[in-house]
N, C-alpha and C positions, 0 to 999 in steps of 0.2 A: 604613453601617458606618464607624467611625471610622478614620483613617489608622493608628493603632497597635494596632488589634485583629487578632489572627491570622485568617486566611481558612480558611473551613472548606467541607468538601463539602457540599452543599445535601441531600443524601439521608443520607450517613453521620455527618455532622457532623464527620469527621475532619479533623485539622488537618495530617497528614504524608503522604505516599504509604504509608508502613508502615502507618498506622490504616487507611488506605483499603484496602489489600489485605486486613488482617486482616478489615475489616467484609465485602468481598466474598467472601471465602473462606468466610465462615460464612452468608451470605446469598444469595437467588437474584433475580437482576435482575427475573425476570418478576413478582415479587411488588411491585414498585415501577414497573413499566411502566405507568402510567395514561394519559400523553398523549405518551410519546416517538414523535418520528416514524420512521417505517423509513427505514433508509438503504441505500444500495447499497455493497457492499464490493468494493473493487478490489485484487485482489492482486497484489503485484508481487515478483520475483525478481531478484536481482543475480547476474550472470554475469560473471567476469572475462574481461577481452579485453586481448590483448597491446597495447600503447602504439601500435605501428606500424598494426596493423590498424583500431584505432578512429580513427586519423587517415584513412585509407583511407575508412572508414565516413562519418566526417564530410564529406569530400570528396563523395563520392558523394551523400549525403543533401541538402547544400547544392545541388550541381546539378540535384536533382530536387525541390527545393523543400519538403523535409519533415524532420521531426527524424530524429535517428539511431534513435531507439526505433521511429518509423513504419517506416522502412526496413528494419531488423532484424526486426522483426514481419512484414512484406510478404514478405521473403525466405524465412524461416523457415516460412511458412505455405506458400509455393509450392514448397519444398524437400520438404516433408512430403506435399504433393499429389503430387508427382512420385514420391516413394518409394513411396506407396501405389500409385500406377498401375502401377510397374515390378515390385511384388511380387505383383501379381494375376495 
């Protein structure tokens, strides 16, 4: 492809996001899924945290040698286990 030619989608041949959207609104991906590899999708949510609380979490995570995300997930999992036990 020469440098001045517009880039396009391999399947829809669209040259803009709007064209791609219109194509996929009218077509089913499974009709084109010939050799696409399976992928694992990881969903992530963003939860607002007060700045001071985030700083304290960062310090705790650093002391434990883990990321803030790992620490928060571990603590939330433990809290859910504790709550489930106390509700039983």
